[in-house]
Every structure is written in structure tokens, then in C-alpha cells.
C-alpha positions as CSV (number, residue, x, y, z in Angstrom):
1,M,50.4,-29.2,-9.5
2,D,50.3,-32.7,-8.2
3,C,47.7,-33.2,-5.5
4,Q,48.3,-36.9,-5.1
5,R,48.1,-38.1,-1.5
6,Q,51.1,-39.5,0.3
7,S,50.8,-43.0,1.6
8,T,52.8,-45.2,3.9
9,T,51.7,-48.3,2.0
10,P,54.5,-49.7,-0.1
11,G,53.8,-49.3,-3.8
12,P,55.4,-50.7,-7.0
13,L,59.1,-50.0,-7.5
14,D,58.4,-47.6,-10.4
15,G,56.2,-45.4,-8.2
16,T,52.9,-46.0,-10.0
17,Q,49.8,-46.5,-8.0
18,T,46.8,-48.5,-9.1
19,F,43.2,-48.8,-7.9
20,R,40.3,-51.0,-8.6
21,V,36.7,-49.9,-9.2
22,T,34.6,-51.4,-6.4
23,H,31.2,-49.8,-6.8
24,V,28.7,-52.7,-7.1
25,F,26.7,-51.3,-10.0
26,H,29.5,-49.4,-11.9
27,P,30.2,-50.9,-15.4
28,L,34.0,-50.8,-14.7
29,R,33.6,-52.8,-11.5
30,G,36.6,-55.0,-10.9
31,Q,38.8,-53.3,-13.5
32,E,42.2,-51.9,-12.3
33,F,43.6,-48.6,-13.5
34,T,46.7,-46.5,-13.0
35,L,46.0,-43.5,-10.7
36,V,46.8,-40.3,-12.5
37,D,45.7,-37.9,-9.7
38,Q,43.5,-37.8,-6.6
39,R,41.9,-34.6,-5.5
40,N,38.8,-32.9,-4.1
41,A,36.4,-31.7,-6.9
42,W,32.8,-30.6,-6.6
43,G,32.9,-31.3,-2.8
44,D,33.9,-34.9,-3.2
45,D,37.2,-36.7,-3.3
46,R,37.9,-38.1,-6.8
47,V,40.4,-40.3,-8.6
48,Y,41.6,-39.5,-12.1
49,F,42.7,-42.2,-14.6
50,H,42.9,-43.0,-18.3
51,D,40.5,-45.5,-19.6
52,D,41.3,-48.1,-22.2
53,T,40.9,-45.5,-25.0
54,G,43.3,-43.1,-23.3
55,R,40.5,-40.7,-22.3
56,L,41.0,-39.0,-18.9
57,R,38.2,-40.0,-16.6
58,R,37.3,-39.5,-13.0
59,L,35.3,-41.4,-10.3
60,P,34.4,-40.7,-6.7
61,T,37.2,-42.2,-4.6
62,A,34.6,-43.9,-2.4
63,W,33.7,-46.1,-5.5
64,T,37.3,-47.4,-5.6
65,S,39.8,-49.3,-3.7
66,A,41.7,-46.0,-3.2
67,A,39.1,-45.0,-0.5
68,P,40.2,-45.3,3.1
69,P,38.4,-48.1,4.9
70,D,35.1,-47.1,6.6
71,A,36.0,-46.6,10.3
72,F,32.8,-48.3,11.4
73,V,33.4,-51.4,9.3
74,A,37.0,-51.6,10.5
75,L,36.1,-51.3,14.2
76,S,33.1,-53.6,14.1
77,A,35.1,-56.3,12.4
78,G,32.0,-57.8,10.8
79,R,30.1,-58.0,14.1
80,S,27.3,-55.7,13.1
81,H,25.1,-55.7,10.0
82,F,23.9,-52.1,10.4
83,R,25.6,-48.8,10.9
84,V,24.3,-46.4,13.5
85,E,23.5,-43.7,10.9
86,D,21.5,-46.2,8.9
87,L,19.5,-47.3,12.0
88,L,18.8,-43.7,12.9
89,Q,17.5,-43.0,9.4
90,L,15.3,-46.1,9.8
91,V,13.9,-44.9,13.1
92,A,13.1,-41.5,11.5
93,L,11.4,-43.2,8.5
94,I,9.2,-45.4,10.8
95,A,8.3,-42.4,12.9
96,R,7.0,-40.5,9.8
97,Q,4.7,-43.3,8.8
98,R,1.0,-42.9,9.5
99,P,-0.4,-45.4,12.0
100,V,-2.1,-48.2,10.2
101,R,-5.7,-48.9,11.3
102,A,-6.7,-52.4,12.0
103,P,-9.6,-53.8,9.9
104,A,-13.0,-53.2,11.4
105,R,-13.4,-56.8,12.5
106,E,-10.3,-56.6,14.7
107,R,-11.3,-53.2,16.2
108,R,-14.6,-54.7,17.6
109,G,-12.8,-57.1,19.8
110,K,-13.0,-60.9,20.2
111,G,-16.7,-61.3,20.8
112,G,-17.6,-58.1,18.9
113,V,-21.2,-57.4,18.2
114,K,-22.1,-56.1,14.8
């Protein structure tokens, strides 16, 4: 059963589709492979391909150029450095932090008496 997604993007004349590994820390980053299949497995969308040794391998689609563009990135067109979800996580992280006490010298005030 072929679960390959249909695309309106023109592909090569022979019908093969390729993708590039884009994950920053993946050892295959920048390499291009022929897409064998793309399907949901273990709750995540994955691409299947043969490596240089012919072994069938898989990667999360999000780590490749086969992933659809992030909607936020596309809409913001580079105008924002932070995503809303990330900012909300930062707010929650800051809220969980214990208040930091000022050193004793600063708590006494400007002309503080010992």
C-alpha cells in the first residue's frame, strides 16, 4: 500500500521525489535522498528512504525538507524572532522560579544601619 502524499508541486519527469535532511544536529544534514514512502508511524509523520548502503531508513518528516512550512514562520515573514508557544513557555518557566532575595546590604536601604 502506497501512502505517499499527493502534491501540487511539480516533480521530476520520472516521478521520483527527493528530500534533504535539514535538522541542524543530524549527521545526514544537507544530504539529499529519494523518498520511498511517507506515512504516520508512532504518532509522528516520517519519511522512508534508502541510505548509501541500501538500508531502508526513516526520519521524522519535520527534520527534512519534505515537511510543510511552519505556518507561523510563513505568516510572520521573518518579522518575529519568537513563536507565541515559546513565549508562553518562557512566561510559565519564569513564574515557577523562586523569588531571588537581594543581598542583606541592599535590603537595609540606602543609609541602612547595621
